[in-house]
C-alpha positions as CSV (number, residue, x, y, z in Angstrom):
1,X,98.3,8.3,85.9
2,X,96.4,6.0,84.8
3,X,94.2,6.9,82.1
4,X,94.0,3.6,79.6
5,X,90.9,1.4,80.0
6,X,91.5,-2.0,82.0
7,X,92.2,-4.1,78.9
8,X,94.9,-1.7,78.3
9,X,96.2,-1.8,81.4
10,X,96.5,-6.0,81.3
11,X,98.0,-6.0,78.1
12,X,100.6,-3.5,79.2
13,X,101.4,-5.5,82.3
14,X,101.5,-8.8,80.0
15,X,103.8,-7.5,77.7
16,X,105.7,-5.8,80.3
17,X,105.8,-9.3,82.3
18,X,106.6,-11.0,79.1
19,X,109.7,-8.7,78.4
20,X,111.0,-9.0,82.2
21,X,112.6,-12.3,81.3
22,X,115.7,-12.2,79.0
23,X,115.4,-15.2,77.6
24,X,112.5,-14.2,75.9
25,X,113.7,-10.7,75.2
26,X,116.5,-12.7,73.2
27,X,113.9,-15.2,71.5
28,X,112.6,-11.7,70.3
29,X,115.7,-10.3,69.1
30,X,116.3,-13.5,66.9
31,X,112.9,-13.6,65.5
32,X,113.6,-9.9,64.7
33,X,116.7,-11.1,62.6
34,X,115.3,-14.1,61.2
35,X,111.9,-12.8,60.4
36,X,110.2,-16.3,61.4
37,X,111.6,-19.4,63.0
38,X,110.5,-22.7,64.9
39,X,111.2,-23.8,68.2
40,X,113.7,-25.9,67.1
41,X,115.4,-23.6,65.1
42,X,115.2,-21.0,68.2
43,X,116.5,-23.5,70.6
44,X,119.5,-24.2,68.5
45,X,120.5,-20.3,69.2
46,X,119.7,-19.9,72.9
47,X,121.1,-22.1,75.5
48,X,117.9,-23.8,76.6
49,X,116.0,-26.3,75.7
50,X,113.4,-26.6,72.9
51,X,110.7,-27.2,75.6
52,X,111.5,-24.4,77.6
53,X,111.6,-22.4,74.1
54,X,107.9,-23.1,73.6
55,X,107.1,-22.2,76.9
56,X,108.8,-18.4,76.8
57,X,106.8,-18.6,73.2
58,X,103.6,-19.2,74.8
59,X,103.9,-16.4,77.2
60,X,105.2,-14.2,74.1
61,X,102.2,-15.0,72.5
62,X,100.0,-14.7,75.4
63,X,101.3,-11.0,75.6
64,X,100.6,-10.7,71.9
65,X,104.4,-10.0,70.9
66,X,104.8,-13.2,68.7
67,X,102.5,-15.4,66.3
68,X,102.5,-18.9,65.8
69,X,101.5,-20.2,62.6
70,X,101.3,-23.8,61.3
71,X,103.2,-24.7,58.0
72,X,102.6,-28.5,57.1
73,X,103.7,-30.0,60.4
74,X,106.0,-27.3,62.1
75,X,104.4,-24.3,64.0
76,X,106.8,-21.1,63.0
77,X,106.6,-17.7,64.6
78,X,107.0,-14.2,64.2
79,X,107.3,-11.2,65.9
80,X,103.8,-8.8,66.4
81,X,104.9,-5.9,66.5
82,X,101.0,-4.6,67.0
83,X,101.6,-5.9,70.5
84,X,103.9,-3.3,71.7
85,X,101.8,-0.5,70.7
86,X,99.6,-0.1,73.7
87,X,102.9,-0.3,76.0
88,X,104.5,1.9,73.9
89,X,101.7,4.8,74.1
90,X,101.4,4.0,78.2
91,X,105.5,4.7,78.2
92,X,105.0,7.5,75.9
93,X,102.6,9.3,78.3
94,X,104.4,8.2,81.3
95,X,107.7,10.1,80.1
96,X,105.6,12.6,79.2
97,X,103.9,13.6,82.5
98,X,107.4,13.1,84.0
99,X,108.8,15.6,81.5
100,X,105.8,18.0,82.4
101,X,106.5,17.5,86.2
102,X,110.2,18.2,86.3
103,X,109.5,21.0,84.2
104,X,107.4,22.5,86.9
105,X,110.1,21.8,89.4
106,X,112.4,23.4,87.5
107,X,110.2,26.7,86.8
108,X,109.5,26.4,90.6
109,X,113.3,26.4,91.4
110,X,114.2,29.1,89.4
111,X,111.3,31.5,90.5
112,X,112.3,30.7,93.8
113,X,115.9,31.8,93.1
114,X,115.3,34.6,91.2
115,X,114.2,37.0,93.8
116,X,117.3,35.7,96.1
117,X,119.7,36.7,93.4
118,X,118.0,40.1,92.5
119,X,117.8,40.9,96.3
120,X,119.4,44.3,97.3
121,X,120.0,42.5,100.5
122,X,121.6,39.8,99.1
123,X,124.4,42.3,97.2
124,X,125.0,44.1,100.9
125,X,125.3,40.8,102.1
126,X,128.0,40.0,99.9
127,X,129.5,43.2,99.9
128,X,130.0,42.8,104.0
129,X,131.3,39.4,103.7
130,X,133.8,40.7,101.5
131,X,135.1,43.8,103.5
132,X,135.2,41.5,106.6
133,X,137.3,39.5,104.7
134,X,139.4,42.6,104.3
135,X,139.6,43.7,107.8
136,X,141.0,40.7,109.3
């Protein structure tokens, strides 16, 4: 199924790995609401240390999900929605592939079921079974 270039596959992998951690997902949620924040501000809103926040932000930055910019002595982090683009495209292609496969399975099942339903032997068997029930 993989039709993306190696670089895109690595990008998708790093995004998915970054999103696997609930603390990093929570950081993204907070940044989505706040717009931008320092590691100290983020640590105040989560039950982890500032040092842990900095490490999580480094993973998110490497995955292209956040960007840090220096303002004076502070490092402020904000979301980078473009980091999700390749992952979104990959997930959409994967979902479309599964939809095609499931539709093919459905068609095959309906095709196999149709002759069985329409078969004259099938009606005779049902008729015979009803009559057997009456005879007892």
